N, C-alpha and C positions, 0 to 999 in steps of 0.2 A: 099263488099256491105254495102252501107252507113246507117246509122239509124239517126233520128232524136233526138234533146235532148231538152228537155224543161228547162228553168230555172227559177226558180220562185224566186220574189223579182226584177226584173230588168225591174226595171221601165222607162217611158219614156224618162226622164230625160237623161239616162245612155246609153238609146239606140238612141236618138240623136246625142248626143255626140262622141259615139262610131262611128254613120255612117260617122259623120264629120271626123273623125280622120282616117276611113276607106277610103274616098274618095279622102284626100291629100297624102295618100300612096299608091293609087290606086290598091287595093286591098278590097276581101267582107270581110264582118263581120264576116263571118263565118269562112273565115282563121284566123283570127286574135283568135277570141275563139278558133280554132283547136291549133294554134300555144302553145297557154295560157294552155291549157290542156296538151298536150301533154309534155311540158317542167315543169308542176305540175309532171306528172307520173315519167319524168327522177328523180328529186329529190325524189322521192318517192322507189327510187331503195334500197338506204340505212335505214336500221331501224333506227329511231332516237335515242337517247340518252337522252331525256328531264326529268330536274328535275325542278317541277314547285311547286312555295308555293300559299297555300290556305290560307289566313286568313276569321275565321267564323267568326259571332259575337254569336251563337247560335245553340245549338241543330237543331233546325226547319229548321234553312237557311242551315246546312249542309246536314241534311237527305234528303231535297230537290235537293241539288247538287248532291247525289249519285244516286238518281233515275233519275234523267236526264241524268246522266253518264251510268248509267246501258243500258235508252233506245238507245243512242247512239252506245254501242258497244255491245250490243245484234245482234247475227247472224254473228260477224265479226271476222277476225280473233284471234283477242287482247286474252290474255289469264285473265282475269281479277281475282284481287285477292286482298287482303288486309289485314293487322297484326293491333291487338285492344286488351287493355286489357280485362279483364274476364268482361262481362253484360258491354260492352261500347255500347252505342245508337247504332254505328254502325254496330258491331258484327249484332244485330237482324235484323236489313235493309240487309244489304248484305249476310248475311247468306240466308234469305228466298229468296233473288232474283240468288242465286245460284253462288255466286261469291268464291272461292278458300278464306280459312282460313290459312294464312301463320303463323299465330302466335305459336313461339314455348312453351311446355309445360315443368316445371314450368315456370311461364309468373315470370320473374324474369330482368327487364331492369334496375335496380336500383344497385347503389352501382359498387364495383369494377369489377364485372365480365360484366358487362352494353353493355360496347365495343363488346366482343365477343358472348352476347348473341344477341344482333342488328345482329352482323354478321351472325349469324346461323339462322335468320330470313330471311333475303337477301340471303341465300343460298338457305334454304328451298322453297324459292318462283322460285328461279329460277332453282331447279330444277325439281320443279313437273311443270313448264312450256313447259317444253320438248321441249327449242329453240324458241317457239314461242316470239314474244313481249308481254311485260307486259302494264297490265295497274294496277298498281296498288297504293292504297291510304295507306299511311301507318299511322295508329291514334297511333301508340308506341311512336313517336317521339312527340307529342300533350303532353304525360304522363309523359315523362320525362323532357320535357320545363316545365311544371306545378311544377315540383319540383325543376329542376335547369337548369335555362335558357342556363348557360353557356356550362354544359353538350349535351343538345342537338346541341349545335354549333358546338362542336369536331366531334358528330356523325355526322353531317348534313356535314361538310367541309370531312370525311372520306369518304362517300358514293358521294360526288360531283366528287371524283377522281377514283372512282371505278363505276360507274353508270352500270344499269341494259340495256340491249337494250328495249324500248319503251316508257312508259308514268310513272313518279314517281311523287305523289302528295302528299307533307310534309303540313298534315294543324295545323294552331296555331288559338287559342281562341285570339281574338282581346285585350281582357282581360290580359291575360300573357303577349301579346307584348308589351302594353302600361306599364308597371310592368318592362319592362326590361330596360337595359340602351341603350340607344340612338346610340354609336357605335356599340354594338352587333349587335341592330335590322337592321341598314346599311348591316352591314356585312353579316345579314342573308337574305337580301334584292340582295344584289349582287352576293351570290353565286348559285341564283337561276335564270331559264333562263326568266319567267314570274312571275309576281305575280299576282292574283286575290284576290278580293276581295267578301266575299260571304253575303248577306243581303237579308231573305225573297227567293224571288224568283229571285233575280238580283245577275248578275254576272258583277263585274267592273275590270277592267283590269288595273292595277296599274305603272306609268313607273316611273322609278327612276334612274337620272344620276347624277354625279358629274358637277358642274357647278363654273362658274368663278364669283366673283361679279359683272363686268359688265355687265353680262347676265341679271341681275335683271331690268336694265334699258332699254333694247332692246325687241322690237316684236318676 
């Protein structure tokens, strides 16, 4: 039994362009859309291991993002979790929204045992998820970067090599990044899958790639 699907935001120009392509190929628009959906479903059989970077301007921008993320993941299979310093603004927001707090107590992500502590946080979240794909926002890394950006980089590299199944968001204050070494900043960008900049209610995707000098003169 077939069902009708309403695609919101599918404007007239897109529909016309797709119709022309469909006529050229000798197929229907429905066939093209059905094929695209089936390909997308095939790709989603395997749980992603995503490691994304969030650069936020202030607490308000981050809180807006968290509330939007909560709406997107509500009543889904994602295991929604976070880790944050005591009395952090995100702890108040996400706890109220019933996200799992994977922060290990006593809170001690600094000093010689920082790597061990962060590993315990990840293990705690993985265990609580009961093998569900996680959707996690890690504010512990924000706290570490505020004290030592170089140390945060080491921990990022460790996690990047042993990712949890699901989505891991690593938030950094823009001011912390601006005070860091440009080489370290680029390394941080490159070890994440995607980079998002949060400002007020807006989300911008940042693209970065290594280029040669002649690219400056090409369109």
